[in-house]
C-alpha positions in Angstrom: -50.1 -63.3 13.7 -51.7 -60.0 12.1 -50.7 -56.8 13.6 -52.7 -53.4 14.0 -49.4 -51.7 13.5 -48.5 -53.0 10.2 -51.1 -54.0 7.6 -51.0 -57.3 5.5 -50.7 -55.1 2.2 -47.7 -53.1 3.9 -46.2 -56.5 5.0 -46.4 -57.9 1.7 -44.5 -54.9 0.0 -41.7 -55.5 2.9 -41.3 -58.9 1.9 -41.1 -57.8 -1.8 -38.5 -55.1 -0.9 -36.5 -57.6 1.3 -36.7 -60.1 -1.5 -35.4 -57.2 -4.1 -32.7 -56.3 -1.8 -31.6 -60.1 -1.5 -31.6 -60.3 -5.0 -28.9 -58.0 -5.5 -26.4 -60.2 -3.7 -25.5 -62.4 -6.6 -24.6 -59.4 -9.1 -23.0 -57.1 -6.5 -20.9 -60.3 -5.0 -19.8 -60.9 -8.8 -18.9 -57.5 -9.2 -16.7 -57.6 -6.0 -15.1 -60.8 -6.5 -14.2 -60.3 -10.0 -12.2 -57.2 -8.8 -10.1 -59.7 -6.7 -11.5 -59.6 -3.4 -12.2 -63.3 -2.1 -15.7 -64.3 -1.5 -15.0 -64.8 2.4 -13.5 -61.4 2.6 -16.5 -59.7 0.8 -19.0 -61.3 3.1 -16.9 -60.1 6.2 -16.6 -56.6 5.1 -20.7 -56.8 4.2 -21.9 -58.0 7.7 -19.1 -55.9 9.4 -20.0 -52.6 7.6 -23.7 -53.7 8.0 -23.2 -53.8 11.8 -21.8 -50.3 11.8 -24.5 -48.6 9.8 -27.1 -50.0 12.1 -25.1 -48.9 15.0 -25.5 -45.5 13.4 -29.1 -45.2 12.7 -30.7 -47.6 15.3 -31.1 -46.9 19.2 -29.1 -49.8 20.1 -28.9 -49.0 23.9 -32.2 -50.5 24.1 -30.7 -53.7 23.2 -29.9 -54.3 26.8 -33.4 -54.7 27.7 -33.6 -57.7 25.3 -33.2 -60.9 27.3 -30.0 -62.6 26.8 -31.3 -65.6 25.7 -32.9 -64.1 22.6 -29.9 -62.1 21.9 -27.9 -65.3 22.0 -30.4 -67.2 19.9 -30.7 -64.2 17.1 -26.7 -64.4 16.9 -26.6 -68.3 16.5 -29.3 -67.9 13.7 -27.3 -65.4 12.0 -24.0 -66.7 12.8 -24.7 -70.3 12.2 -27.8 -70.5 9.8 -27.2 -67.7 7.4 -23.7 -68.7 7.1 -24.3 -72.1 6.7 -27.0 -71.6 4.1 -24.7 -69.4 2.3 -21.7 -71.9 2.5 -23.9 -74.8 1.3 -25.3 -72.9 -1.9 -21.9 -71.7 -2.9 -20.1 -75.0 -2.5 -22.9 -76.5 -4.5 -21.4 -74.5 -7.4 -18.4 -76.4 -7.5 -20.5 -79.6 -8.7 -23.6 -78.1 -10.6 -24.2 -74.9 -12.5 -26.1 -71.8 -11.4 -29.4 -72.6 -13.0 -30.1 -76.2 -11.4 -28.8 -74.5 -8.0 -31.4 -71.7 -8.3 -34.2 -74.2 -9.2 -33.3 -76.6 -6.3 -32.8 -73.7 -3.8 -36.2 -72.2 -4.6 -37.9 -75.4 -3.9 -37.8 -73.9 -0.2 -41.2 -72.4 -0.2 -42.6 -75.9 -0.6 -40.6 -77.0 2.1 -41.8 -74.2 4.3 -45.4 -75.0 3.6 -45.0 -78.6 4.2 -43.1 -78.1 7.5 -45.8 -75.7 8.7 -48.6 -78.1 7.8 -46.9 -80.9 9.6 -46.3 -78.9 12.5 -50.0 -77.5 12.3 -48.6 -73.9 12.9 -50.2 -72.8 9.5 -53.1 -74.5 7.4 -52.1 -75.3 3.8 -55.3 -73.9 2.3 -56.0 -74.2 -1.4 -55.1 -70.8 -2.5 -51.8 -71.1 -0.8 -51.1 -74.1 -2.8 -52.3 -72.5 -5.9 -50.0 -69.6 -5.2 -47.2 -71.9 -4.4 -47.6 -73.8 -7.5 -47.5 -70.5 -9.7 -44.5 -69.3 -7.7 -42.7 -72.6 -8.5 -43.7 -72.7 -11.9 -42.5 -69.3 -12.5 -39.1 -69.8 -11.0 -38.7 -73.3 -12.9 -39.5 -71.5 -16.2 -37.0 -68.6 -15.4 -34.1 -70.4 -14.6 -34.9 -73.8 -16.0 -35.6 -76.9 -14.6 -32.6 -79.2 -14.5 -32.8 -81.8 -17.5 -29.1 -83.0 -17.6 -27.7 -85.5 -15.2 -26.7 -83.8 -12.2 -23.7 -84.5 -9.8 -25.6 -85.7 -6.8 -23.3 -84.3 -4.2 -24.1 -80.8 -5.8 -27.8 -81.8 -5.6 -27.8 -82.8 -2.1 -25.8 -79.6 -1.1 -28.3 -77.2 -2.8 -31.3 -79.1 -1.4 -29.6 -79.0 2.0 -29.4 -75.4 1.8 -33.1 -75.2 0.9 -34.1 -77.3 3.7 -32.0 -75.5 6.0 -33.9 -72.3 4.9 -37.2 -73.4 5.2 -36.3 -74.1 9.0 -34.4 -70.8 9.2 -37.7 -68.7 8.4 -39.7 -70.2 11.2 -37.1 -69.9 13.8 -36.4 -66.3 12.8 -40.1 -65.6 13.2 -40.3 -67.2 16.4 -37.1 -65.8 18.1 -37.7 -62.1 16.8 -41.2 -61.9 18.4 -41.4 -58.8 20.6 -38.3 -57.4 19.5 -37.7 -54.3 17.5 -37.1 -55.3 13.7 -33.7 -53.0 13.6 -32.8 -54.6 17.0 -33.3 -58.0 15.9 -31.5 -57.3 12.3 -28.5 -56.0 14.3 -28.2 -59.3 16.3 -28.8 -61.1 13.2 -26.1 -59.5 11.1 -23.7 -59.3 14.0 -23.8 -63.1 14.3 -23.1 -63.5 10.7 -20.2 -60.9 10.9 -18.4 -62.8 13.6 -18.7 -66.1 11.7 -17.6 -64.8 8.6 -14.7 -62.9 10.2 -13.5 -65.9 12.1 -13.6 -67.8 8.7 -11.5 -65.1 7.1 -9.0 -65.4 10.1 -9.1 -69.2 9.7 -8.3 -69.2 6.0 -5.9 -66.3 6.0 -8.0 -64.3 3.4 -8.7 -61.4 5.7 -7.7 -57.8 4.5 -9.0 -54.7 3.3 -9.7 -54.2 -0.3 -8.5 -51.6 -2.2 -10.5 -49.3 -4.7 -13.5 -47.0 -4.7 -15.8 -49.3 -6.9 -15.0 -52.1 -4.8 -16.1 -50.4 -1.6 -19.3 -48.9 -3.5 -20.3 -52.6 -4.2 -19.6 -53.6 -0.6 -21.2 -50.6 0.7 -24.2 -51.5 -1.6 -24.1 -54.9 0.0 -23.9 -53.8 3.4 -26.9 -51.1 3.0 -29.2 -52.7 0.4 -28.8 -56.6 0.7 -28.1 -56.6 4.5 -29.7 -53.9 6.7 -32.7 -53.3 4.3 -33.1 -56.9 3.4 -33.2 -58.4 6.9 -35.0 -55.3 8.5 -37.9 -55.8 5.8 -37.6 -59.6 6.1 -38.1 -59.7 10.0 -41.0 -56.9 10.1 -42.8 -58.5 7.2 -42.4 -62.1 8.4 -43.8 -61.3 11.8 -47.0 -60.5 10.3 -47.2 -62.9 7.4 -45.6 -65.9 9.0 -43.1 -68.2 7.1 -45.4 -69.7 4.5 -46.9 -66.5 2.7 -43.2 -64.8 3.4 -41.7 -67.9 1.4 -44.0 -67.5 -1.5 -44.0 -64.0 -1.9 -40.2 -63.8 -1.8 -39.9 -66.0 -4.9 -39.9 -62.6 -6.7 -36.1 -62.7 -6.0 -34.9 -64.6 -8.8 -37.0 -62.5 -11.2 -35.3 -59.2 -9.9 -31.8 -61.0 -9.9 -32.2 -61.9 -13.3 -33.3 -58.4 -14.3 -30.4 -56.8 -12.6 -28.0 -59.2 -14.3 -29.5 -57.9 -17.5 -28.8 -54.2 -16.5 -25.4 -54.7 -14.6 -23.7 -57.5 -16.2 -25.1 -57.6 -19.6 -27.0 -61.1 -19.4 -29.6 -61.8 -22.4 -33.3 -61.0 -21.5 -35.4 -64.1 -22.4 -39.0 -64.9 -22.8 -38.6 -67.3 -20.1 -37.7 -64.6 -17.7 -40.7 -62.6 -18.6 -43.2 -65.5 -18.2 -41.7 -66.6 -14.9 -41.8 -63.1 -13.7 -45.6 -63.0 -14.5 -46.4 -66.1 -12.9 -44.5 -65.1 -9.6 -46.3 -61.8 -9.5 -49.6 -63.6 -9.9 -48.6 -65.9 -6.9 -47.7 -62.6 -4.8 -51.3 -60.9 -6.0 -53.0 -64.0 -5.1 -51.4 -64.4 -1.6 -52.0 -60.7 -1.0 -55.6 -60.7 -2.2 -56.5 -63.9 -0.1 -54.8 -62.2 3.0 -56.6 -59.0 2.6 -60.1 -60.9 2.1 -59.4 -62.8 5.3 -58.5 -59.7 7.2 -61.8 -57.8 5.9 -64.0 -60.8 6.8 -62.2 -61.6 10.3 
């Protein structure tokens, strides 16, 4: 799984960059939808613009050398997996608040680790267990473990999105092997773009948003939260595997909270700080253990 081209340290940095980029989705989406743009329209524009941006910077002519089966698989993962995860998590908000949704969704690193252990693809070492506990504790403290009675439908939808994502990461790691990160990213977001475009046509929500501020936010969604996020995820995932990737990616809610404070005026809390410290400790533990293994190998 280790690569001579990409060091473990660089892969950890790539996953952090990916998580930070994904972490901007919530804030940018709120800014976009609050301007009157329907969610499906915002997501369709995000992914379509992402396809255009990648088409400009990546040598996509080489995609023709990619096996057709891999092309179809990556587009299906993007079009079905990514779209379904988004739908389930957003639909759960009709039944439960944002805090419990975040807590339930970010149980996915545990599901990834359990799935990998059951399949025998990655060992659940004591260091990884410790890092997983730190990461989950950090998320729980930051977003608040749900204490009130929750609607079971919302809980099931949130857990379903987490479980689906725990299968999404290993599937993505397997399918993208041997394919350049930019090419795999293009196919992934092209599949998502097609799905959201069809969804907007089906619901009658397809239209071009107006306003410079709206398009600035959509551009950031396409560039930062899509092109940079997915390409960094795919590159780092190919080196670290799904378990370490999932644990490191728990920095995302901390960055989302900090961005919400800066962009939306949300209140900074001690829980955010403590949760962030625990998650950072988990990332450092994973990076230290990975570097140690690589050095002794």
